[in-house]
N, C-alpha and C positions, 0 to 999 in steps of 0.2 A: 817794221818787224814787230816791235812791241805793241803797237796799236792793233795790228791784226790779231795778235795772241789775246789781248784783253777783250776785244770785240767778240772773238770766238768763244771765250770762256763765259762772257756775259750772256750771249745768246744761248749757249748750251744749257744754262740754268733757267732760261725762260725770261730774261730781261730783254727789254727793247733797247738796243744800242743804235744810236743815230750818229753815224760819222759826219763830221762837219767838213764840207769840202772847201779847200782853199782856192781862191780865185775871185774874179770880179762878180760872179753870181752868188758867192757865199761869203767867205771870210778872208779878207786881206789882213794879214797880221799887222801891217804897218798903218792901215787906215780904218780897220774895224769891219763890222758886219753890214752888208747891204740892207738886210732886214734888222732894224734895231731891236725887234722882239724875237730874234732867232733863238734865244736861249730860254724864253719864257715857257714855263710848264715842264721843263726838264727837272728831274730829281737831283742830278749830279753831273759834273763835268770832269772828264779825264783829259788832262792837258799834257801833250807830248811833243808839241811842235817846236822845232828849232833847227837852224842850219847845221849840217854835219861839221864836226870839228876835225875831221880827217883831212890831211893834206897840208901843204905849206901855208903858214899864216902870213899872207901879205897884209898890208894895212886895210885894203878893201875887204879881205876875208875876215879879219878881226872884227871889223865894223858889222858885217853881216851876221857873224856868230852872236855878237852881243845884242844887237838891236832885234834880231829875230826872237830872242828870248825875253828881253825886257819890254820893248815896245809891243811885241806880240802879246805878251801876258797882260800888259796894261790895257790893250783894246778888249781883251777877253773880260777883264774885271769891269771895265766900263759898261760892257754889254750886260753883265750880271747886275750891276747897279741900276741900269735903266729898265730891266725886265719887269713887267707887271706881276709875274709870278716867278721870281728868281729861283735858280737852283739853290739847294741848301748846303751842298758840298762841292768843293773843288779839290781834286787830287792832281797835283802837278808833279811832273818829273823834275829831278835835279840830278846832280852827279857828284861822285866822290872827289872830283877835281876841286870841290869846295875846300878841301883840307890842304891843298898844295902838297909839296914834297916834304914828308914828315919822318922819313927814316924808319926806325923800328918802333916808334911810338904807337901804342894801341889807341885807336880813335873811336870813341863812342859817339852817340848822337849829339851830345852836348859839347864836343870838342870845338875849340875856336876855329874860325876860318883861317886858311893859310895865305901865302903870298903867291903871286903869279897871275897870269891872264885867266886861266881856267877858274881859279879861286874867285877872282873878281866877277867873272861871268856867272858862276853858280850862286854866289852871294846875292848879286843883283837880281837874278832870276827868282830866287826864293823870296826876296823882299817884295818884288812885284806881285807875286802870287799871294803873299800874306796880306796885301792891301785889301783883298776881298773880305777879310774879317770885318772891316768897317761897314760892310753892307749885309751883315748877318749871315755870312757864309762860313762854314767850317772848312778850314784849309789844312791839307796834309801834303807835305813835300817829301818825295821819296828819292833819296840819293842813290842812283844806280851805279854799280861798278861795271866791269866788263861783262857784257851779257853773252853767255854761251848758248848757241842755237845751231840747229842742223843747217839752216839756210839763212844767210845774211849775217850781219854783225862781224865781229873781229875774226871769227874762225873762217869765214868765207874768203878773207884776204890771206889768212895763214895757210889754208889747206893746200893750194898749189905749190907753195914754197916747201912745205914739209913733204908732200907727195913726191916732189922732185929730189928729195934727199938733201935739201939745203937749209933745213930748219936749225935753229940754235938760239942760245940766249941773246938778249939784247944788252949791250954794254957788259958790265961786270956780272949781271944776272942776280944781284943781291936785292934789287928793289922789289918791294912788296906789290903784289897784284891782288886786288880785291875783285872777285868775280861773282857771278850769280847765273844760275840756269834760267832760261826763258820761262819754263813752267813756274818757277818760284816767283819770277817777276809778275806774271799774270795773276797768280794767286795773291800776291801782296797788294796789288792794286784793288782787287775785289775785297780783300781784307780791310783795306783802308776805307773803301766805300761803305762797308757794312758795319764798322765799329765806330759808333758816334763818339766814343770817348777819346779817339785818337785826334790829336791836334798838333800842329807844328811839323818839324823836320825829323825824318827817320832814315837811318842807313838801310839801304836795300842791297845787301851783299851777303853771300854765304858766310856762315860762321867759321869757315876754314880758309882764310886768305893764305896765299903761298908766295914764295919768292919767284921772280921771273925764271930763274934757272930750273926750279921745280916744275913750273908750268910747262916750259918747253920740253923738259924730259918726259912729262906725262903725256904731252901731245905726241911725241915720238912713239911712245908705247902704244897709245890709242890708235895711231895710224900705221903702226908697224914700220916705222922709218927711223933712221938714225937722226939724232938732234945734236950734231957735232960741230956745226958751222956758226960760230958766234958772229953777231953784227957789231963791230966796234962802235963805241959810243961817239967818237969823233966823226966817223963816217955818217952816222945817222944825223948828227948835228949839221954837217955840211949839206946834206941832201934835204932835210926837213926843217932845219932851224929850230925855233922855239917849240914847235909842235913836238919834235922828238924829245927835247929836254924836259918838257912838262908832262907829256903823255907816255912816252916809251921808256925813258930813263929815270923818271921820278917815280915815287911809290907812296902808297897809302895803305896802312895796315888797319883796315876798317872793320868794325864789329857791329852786328845788327842787334845790339842789346835792347833797344826800345821795342822793336817788333817782337822779339822773343819774350820779353817781359809781358807784352800784351797778349801772348798766347799764340803767336804765329809759329807754325812748324814748317821747316824747310823739307821739301822732297829730296833735295840733293845738297846736303850739308858738306860733303867731301868731294874734292876735285875728281878723283878717279871714277867715282860713281857717275858724276855729271858727264865726264868725257866719254865714258863707256856708252852712254845714251846718245850724245850728240855726234859722236864720231863713228857710230856703228853703221854698217850697211843695212839696207832694208828699211821697212816702214818704221816711223817714229813710234816710240812707246812712251807711256806716261805712268809715272809712279804715284801711288796714293800718298798723300801727305802724311807724315808721321808725327 
């Protein structure tokens, strides 16, 4: 979903975007590139690949989530290092799970990593990407929150629940949700590509995080459905295990201070405006960045 949005935005402004196909004929994240010079001559790499974290985390699932990001990024960095004409920039995805469950604490870009599986994964993912700096590559890691989009992502799973009138808060509903509209995600990746002064990790979330109860109430308004049926935390834990405890019941109050200080402007800084667009019937509309 994010990759398609970034590619469309690049091509719309006249850039040549070259998707790298995964598989034996292209890039195997665990084994590398069939063509060792596959990245030679490219200006920049946007790296988004990683196994989905949705679903129950069995031991095998945890291993796939972690290795797809760490070993996959390592093979990408190895290809950058071996390229005759290496890319000058690597913009890699990361996630706000980096911070763990932090309650009401406001988390800027320089906040320390938290505890838990997702924090371990995101920290290792960022470290693997930052290794490209040793090969003369500028590296930017963008920590994504919950991406709101018309098609795909979290709302695709929530839509049928709310449309059936069964939406509601998760657990107590006081956990913070750091979200971001897909248009702002695509804009931010291009912003990172274009601004050579950006280096390191940046939070890519809207400046208006909300509590889970606020999010579910706003979704009910946007879809014109009641949001009165809470999902008890213990039930989510029984069904989804650690995934529920770390993703659905934990929270991060993340703020995009670094991107804003660098001059990035969000099209959708407030939740109601974002949901009015992604939950609306009819063709998708795009708002000019403010």
